[in-house]
C-alpha positions as CSV (number, residue, x, y, z in Angstrom):
1,M,121.9,133.5,97.7
2,A,118.2,134.2,97.9
3,P,116.0,131.7,99.8
4,D,113.8,130.9,96.8
5,L,116.9,130.3,94.6
6,R,118.4,128.0,97.3
7,R,115.1,126.2,97.7
8,S,114.8,125.6,93.9
9,R,118.4,124.5,93.6
10,G,117.9,122.1,96.5
11,S,114.6,120.8,95.0
12,L,116.4,120.2,91.6
13,G,119.2,118.3,93.4
14,E,116.7,116.1,95.3
15,S,114.9,115.3,92.0
16,I,118.1,114.3,90.4
17,A,119.0,112.2,93.4
18,A,115.6,110.5,93.4
19,D,115.9,109.7,89.7
20,H,119.4,108.3,90.3
21,L,118.1,106.1,93.0
22,R,115.2,104.8,90.9
23,D,117.6,104.1,88.0
24,A,119.8,102.1,90.4
25,G,116.8,99.9,91.4
26,Y,115.6,101.7,94.6
27,E,112.0,102.3,95.3
28,I,111.3,105.8,96.5
29,V,109.1,105.6,99.6
30,E,108.9,109.3,100.5
31,R,110.5,112.6,99.7
32,N,110.8,115.6,101.9
33,F,109.6,114.1,105.2
34,R,109.3,117.1,107.4
35,T,108.8,117.7,111.1
36,R,109.4,120.8,113.2
37,R,112.9,119.5,113.9
38,G,114.0,119.0,110.3
39,E,113.6,117.1,107.1
40,I,114.8,113.9,105.4
41,D,115.3,114.5,101.7
42,V,114.6,111.0,100.3
43,I,113.6,107.8,101.9
44,A,114.0,104.7,99.7
45,T,114.2,100.9,99.9
46,D,116.4,98.4,98.1
47,A,116.2,94.6,98.5
48,R,118.0,94.8,101.9
49,A,117.5,98.2,103.5
50,I,115.4,101.2,104.2
51,V,117.7,104.0,103.1
52,F,117.5,107.5,104.5
53,C,119.2,109.9,102.0
54,E,120.6,113.3,102.7
55,V,121.1,115.3,99.5
56,K,123.4,118.3,99.2
57,T,123.5,120.4,96.1
58,R,126.2,122.9,95.2
59,I,126.7,125.2,92.2
60,A,130.2,124.7,90.7
61,G,132.3,127.7,91.6
62,G,129.9,128.9,94.2
63,R,131.2,130.8,97.1
64,S,128.9,129.8,99.9
65,G,129.4,126.8,102.1
66,P,131.9,124.0,101.7
67,A,133.4,123.5,98.3
68,L,132.3,119.8,98.1
69,A,128.6,119.1,98.6
70,L,129.1,116.2,101.0
71,D,131.4,118.2,103.3
72,A,128.2,120.0,104.4
73,I,126.9,116.9,106.3
74,G,128.5,117.4,109.7
75,P,128.0,115.5,113.0
76,A,125.0,117.6,114.1
77,K,123.2,117.0,110.8
78,R,124.0,113.2,111.1
79,R,122.5,113.1,114.6
80,R,119.4,115.0,113.5
81,L,118.9,112.7,110.6
82,R,119.1,109.6,112.8
83,S,116.6,111.1,115.1
84,L,114.2,112.0,112.3
85,A,114.6,108.5,110.9
86,I,113.4,107.0,114.2
87,E,110.5,109.4,114.2
88,W,109.6,108.4,110.6
89,L,109.8,104.7,111.5
90,H,107.6,105.1,114.6
91,G,105.0,107.1,112.7
92,R,104.9,104.6,109.8
93,R,104.7,101.6,112.2
94,E,101.8,103.2,114.2
95,A,100.0,103.7,110.9
96,G,100.7,100.1,109.8
97,E,102.6,101.4,106.8
98,A,106.3,100.9,107.6
99,P,108.2,99.0,104.9
100,W,110.2,96.2,106.5
101,R,113.8,95.5,105.7
102,R,116.5,93.8,107.7
103,H,118.8,96.9,107.7
104,L,118.6,100.6,108.0
105,R,121.1,102.7,106.1
106,F,122.1,106.4,105.8
107,D,123.3,107.5,102.4
108,A,124.6,110.8,101.2
109,I,124.2,112.1,97.7
110,G,126.2,115.1,96.6
111,I,125.1,117.0,93.5
112,T,127.1,119.5,91.6
113,L,125.3,121.7,89.1
114,S,126.5,124.3,86.6
115,P,125.4,127.9,87.3
116,G,122.7,127.2,84.6
117,G,121.4,124.1,86.5
118,R,123.0,121.3,84.4
119,L,124.2,118.3,86.3
120,L,128.0,118.2,86.4
121,A,128.6,115.5,89.0
122,L,126.7,113.1,91.3
123,E,128.4,111.3,94.2
124,H,126.4,108.6,96.0
125,L,128.0,107.3,99.2
126,E,126.1,104.3,100.5
127,D,126.2,103.8,104.3
128,A,127.8,107.2,104.6
129,F,127.1,107.6,108.4
């Protein structure tokens, strides 16, 4: 799949995930936090936790990657996200902007789209890793 098509598919999935989180009562703090080491797709808060969300988007019937979107989040990706979350927290704390919550959580959101870009399924796993 062409890089631009992958990027636009991923962006659509992240927008759908952010809308889902808002509808569920979360506040979106930041999207696409990037460093040279990687990216956190969505950072949100609920009443209890700062939530770092990894979003994986797949096209139904696609041939690349794992069949299920959430299967693409392996141990290396989990370690990287934890490291990026620490970096984000330190940066926000230094700037005096870190939201405070009692807990930190890592959620995973799997999005399945039709080849035409219509949402077919959304799976949100709280405290996924």
